[in-house]
N, C-alpha and C positions, 0 to 999 in steps of 0.2 A: 756601458759608457759609449759616447759618440766621439769618434776621432776624425779629424780632417787630415787627409794625406795630401801633401802638396809637392809637386815635382815640376821642374822647369829645365828645358834645354834651350839651345840656340834657335830651335825651330818651332817651339810651342810651349804650352802651359797646360797642366792638368791638375784639377782639384777634385777629390773624392771624399764623400761623407760615408764613413764605415762604422757600423755598430758592432761592438765587440761583446760577445756573450760572456758567460761566467768562465773563470779560469779553469784550466785543465786540472782536474783533481789528481791525476797521476803524475803531474809535474814534480820532479825531485824524488819521487818514490820508485820510479822505474827508469828504464833507458829512454823514456819519452822526454825529449828536450824541447817541447813546444809548450810555452806557458799558457797560451790561449788556443782553443780548439775551434771556436765557431766565429765566423766573420760574415756579416750581412751588409753588402754594399747597398746604401740607400739611394745615392745619386752620384753622377759624375758629370762634370762640366770641363770640356777641353777645347782648346783652339790651337790651330796652326798659325803662327805669326812670326815675322822676321824679328820683331822686338817684343818678345813675350812679356817682359817686365812692365810694359806700358799698358797691358790689359789685365793686370792682376786685380785692380779695383773692380772692373767690370765683371770678371769671372767670379770673384768672391761674393759680390752682391747677388749675382744670379744664383749661385749655389745656396746662399743663405735663404733666399726667397723660396727655393724649391724645398729645402729642408724644413723651413717653418710651416710649409703647407702640408707636407706628408708626415711630419713629426710634431704636431702641435703641443704635445706634452713634454717637449725637450727641456723647457725651463724647469718644470716640476721634477724631472729626472736628474737634475744637476747640471744641465747645459752641456757645452762642448768640453770634453775632458782635456783636449790638447790638440795642437797642430803639429804633425810630424812631417818634416821636410826630407826629401831624398834627392840624390843627384850628386854632382861635384860639390866640394866644400864652398867654392866661390859662388856657384849658382844658388846654394842653400842660403848663404848669407845675404845675397842680393834679394832672394825671394822673401826672406824673413823681414827685411826692412820694408819691402813693398807691401807685405801683408799687414804689418803694424800700421803703416800709413793708411791703408784701406780700413782697418778696424777703427782707427782713431777718427776717421771721417764719419763713422756710423754713430750718431748721437742718440742717447737715451735708450739703448737696447741692453737688456739685462743678460742676453745670451752672447751676442756678437760684439765683443769689446776687447780692449787691450789687456784685460785680466787673464785671457786664455794663455795657458802655458805653451811654450814652443819647445820642441825636441828635435834635434838634428840627428842624422844617422851617418854611418860610414859610407864612403863612396861605393863600396861593394855590396851595400844592403840589398839592392834590387836583384843582383845576380845571386846573392845568397838566398833570398826569398824564393827565387825561381828554382834553385836547387832543392829547397825544402819541399816545395809543392811537387816536384818531380819525385823526390824520395817517398813522399806520402802516397802518391799514385802507384808506386811500385812496392808499397808495403815495406819500405826500408826504415821507416820511422815507426816505432811501436805505437799501437793504437791505445786509446784510453780504455781502461778496464771498467766496465759497468758492473758486471758480476762475474761469477765463475764461468758462465756459459757464453757470454756475449761481450764483444768489444765495440768501441766506437772509433771512427776514423780519427786519426791524430789531428787533422785539420779539415774543416768543412767550410767552403766558401760559397755563399749564396750570391750569385752574381746578377748583374743587370746588363741590358743591351747598351753599349756605348754610343750607339748611333740610331737614327730613325731609318726605317725601310718603307718604301712606297712603290706604287705602280703608276706609270703615266701612259695615257692612251693617245693614239692617233687613228682617226677614221678615214684619212685620205692618203694612206700610204706613207706617212711620215713627214708630211708638209707642216702640219700644225699639231701641237701636243697639248693635252689637257694638263691642268695642275695635278701634281702627283697625289694619288689617294694613299694616305698613310695606312700601312698594314701593321707595322710594329713601331711604336713611338719610343722616345727616349725613356730610359729607366724601366723598360719592360723587363720583368723577371725572366731569366733564361734558365733552362731551355724553354723555348716557346714554339708552338706549332705542332704539326704542320697546319698552316692556314691555307684554305682552298679558295682560289679565285676562279670562278666559272665564266666561260665566254660562250655566247651563242650568236648565230647569225641573225636571228630575229631581234635580239637585244641591240645589236649593232645598228639595224635599221631604225629602231625606235629612238636610239640616242642621236643618230644623225638627224632625225626629224625634230628632236627636242633635247638639246645638250644638258638641260637641267636634270634629266632623268638619271644621270650618272650618280647623283647624290641622293636619289630617292628610290631605293631598291624595290619597295613595295609597289610603287606606281610603275616602275620599269617593267616588272614582271607582268603587270596587268596590260600595259601597252604592247609588250612584245608578243603576247598571245594573238593580237590582231594580225601580226605579220608572219605567224607560224604556219599559215595555210599554203596549200600547194600552188595557188594562183600567184603567190608572191615569190616563187622560187628564184626568178631572175634578179629581183631586187635584193633578196637575201644573199645570193651568190656574189653580187657586186660589193655589197657591204662587208661580207666576210673576207674577200680578197683585199679589201682596203684597210682592214684592221691590223695595226702594228702596236706592240707594247714594249715598254722598257722597264726593267726593275732598277730603281734608283736608291741611293743611300745619301744621308746627310749627316756628316760628322760634327760640324759646328752648328750649335743651336741657332736657328734662324739663318743659317748659312746657305750655301749653294748646294743644290742636289747634284750628285754625281752618278753617272751611269754605271750600273753593275753588269758586267758581261756585255751582251750585244742586244740589239733590237730583234724582236721575234715576231713572227706572224702566226699567232696561235690557231687561226682558222684557215690556214693555207697549207697544203701539202703538195709535194712534187712527185710525179710518176714518170719513170723513165720509159721512153718509147724508142723503138727501132725504126728509122726512116728507110726509104727505099735504097739508099746507098750503104745501109748496114751500120750507120753511125747512130749512137745513142743521143737522144735529145730529151730535155726535161720539160714536162708539161705540168703547169700548176692548176690545181683544182681546189674548190672551196669545200670545207667540211662544216657540218652543222654545229658541233659543240666541241669544246676542249676544256681542260682544267689545269691551272697553274698552282703548284703547291710550294709554299714558302715556309722555311723553318730556320730557327736560330738554335744553335747548340749551346752547351753549358758555358762556353767562353765567348758567345756572341757571333760565331762564324755563321754566315748566311749560306743556305743551300736552296736550290730551286730545281723543280722538275715539272716539265710540261707533258701532259698525256692526253690522248684522245682515242676514241674507238675507230677513227678513220672513215666514218661514214660520210659520203657526199650529201649534198642537199637533197637530191632525189632519193637516195638510199634511206636517209633519215625519215623522209615523208612516207616512203613505202613501209619502212619498219614500224612507224607510228600507226599507220593504217592497219598493218597486219596485227600489231599488238592490240589495237582497239577491237578488231574483228575477233581475235582469239579470246579477248576478254569477254565479249558477249557470248561466244561459243561456250566458254567455261561456265558462265552464269546460266545459260540455257541447259547445259549438261547437269549442273548442280540442281536446277529446278526439276529437271526430269528425274534425276536420281532420287532426290529427297521426296518429290511428289509421288513417284512410283512406290517408294518405300512406305510413305504414309498411306497411300491408297491400298497397298498390299496389307498393311497392318490393319486398316479399317475393315477391309473385306474379310480378312482372316478372323477378326473379332466377331463379325456378324455370323460367319459360318460356325464358329464355336458356340455362339449363343443359340443358333438354330439347332445344332447337334444336341446341346444340353437339354433343350425343351423336348426334343424327340425322345431322348433317353429317359427323362422324368415321366413323360407320358407313357412310355413303354413299361417302366417299373410299376407305375400306378395300376396298370391293367394286368401285367404279368405276375407281379409279386406284391399285391396290395397289403398294406399294414406291416411291411417289413422295414428293415433298416435303410434299404435303398429307396423306399417310397418317399418322395419329397426331399431327399438329401441333395440340395442344389450344389453344395461344395464338391461332393463326390462326382456328380454328373459333369460339372465343369472340368474337374481334374481328369476324368476319363476321356473327355473330348479333347483336352489339351494334349494328353498322351498319344492320342490317335489322330492328331492334326495332320491333314492331308491323306489320311487313311480311314476316313469315317465308314466307307463301305465295308471294310474289313471288320470294324467294330460291330456294325449292324448284323453282318453274317454270323459273327461269333455269338451275339445275343440270341439270334433266331435259332441257332443250333442248340444252345444251352436250354432255352425255355420252350422251344417248339412253337413259338408265336412270332408272326411277322412283325417287323419294326415299321410302324406306319408314321405318316406325318401327323402332326398334332390335330389338324382339322379332320383327318380321316377317323381318328378315334372319336371325335365329337360326332361325326356323321353316323358312326357305327352305334353309338349310344342312343342316338335319336331313333334309329331303326329298331333297336331292341326294346325300347320303352313301350309297354302295352298301352293300347288305347283305352281311355276311360269309358266305362259303360254308361250309357245314358239312362237316367232315372225314369222309370215308367210311373206314370200317375195312375195308381190303381183306384183312386177315388172317383176318377172320371170327372167329367164336367157336367154340371147341371145347369 
């Protein structure tokens, strides 16, 4: 079922849509006193206002539109099970009247109407709920028993971000700021991140030339490559020193962005120097790249971390050139290694083939019509066994058979010399 939780104080109003999962099967059978174990927050709409009752209608309409969009099957699932109010008794009564008027103004809606049941709570409900969550986190409330070997947490809350988080840029040292770029939007499931935002001096130059590139990352990367060369070092250094960023948050939907922390210069670092009088002074220099990491924890708390390798513009160029040079050196080394290996393998194969042919020719003349005569497999195996030591093989064969091991063509030449010349036929009849 879907339940709407509604709370109002003198300073603001909050409405949350929460989906409650199946009841806790261990409720009533053990010491587990939590009737429901799984809660999934669908959306939250909250505003700070000096007269919160005056914005109840606006807040409810906004929440209903969001829920209808993210939960289109709500009507088929039975609609809204109820609206639960919390806070002081007086504020709950005032809030119920305002919500009924808001629901009554919605005409022809089968989900959002005055048929929704209202349930009020004791004034200490919020503090008691906080105590339950604390007890669950410290295992003071017995978990739900799934089977003999495993247990499930007594209460599991799947939360969302109650605010939007963005980053705004200034490329002139903080004089003019861009519209915030949203990193985490409302209703983002938490925990979320870390989300990395990368900065580079070359991109700063490209954006200063064309501000629209800030919303087109693919084109920005392409254009920044033009400014990454060494001849643009001065331009990149100026742009890097002028970059200022701020992390901002927006709690009210479509409301005002608020600065989180302080403005930072992600591409600027300071180096302390000793002057002639022995006093320390700070010298700012530009770095090539840096990274900002943003993360939301399970309750929506925002954490940020800015990191960099600290390389200056010149150092980054030299490192890139060195990296490119070593890249080609490694490629050349790989070509030499594998090329030499292949050449060695090819030459070794040729040498074994030549050895096998010599051994076959030797057996043909030394031991004709025997098992070794014409046995190519045996010849190749013998030459493989004596690879790199073929001279030793030849000497061993010569001692065994008392016949020299010749080259293949030498045996052919020897056969030609030993072949008798054919006698010329003499014509005894004579010629008449």
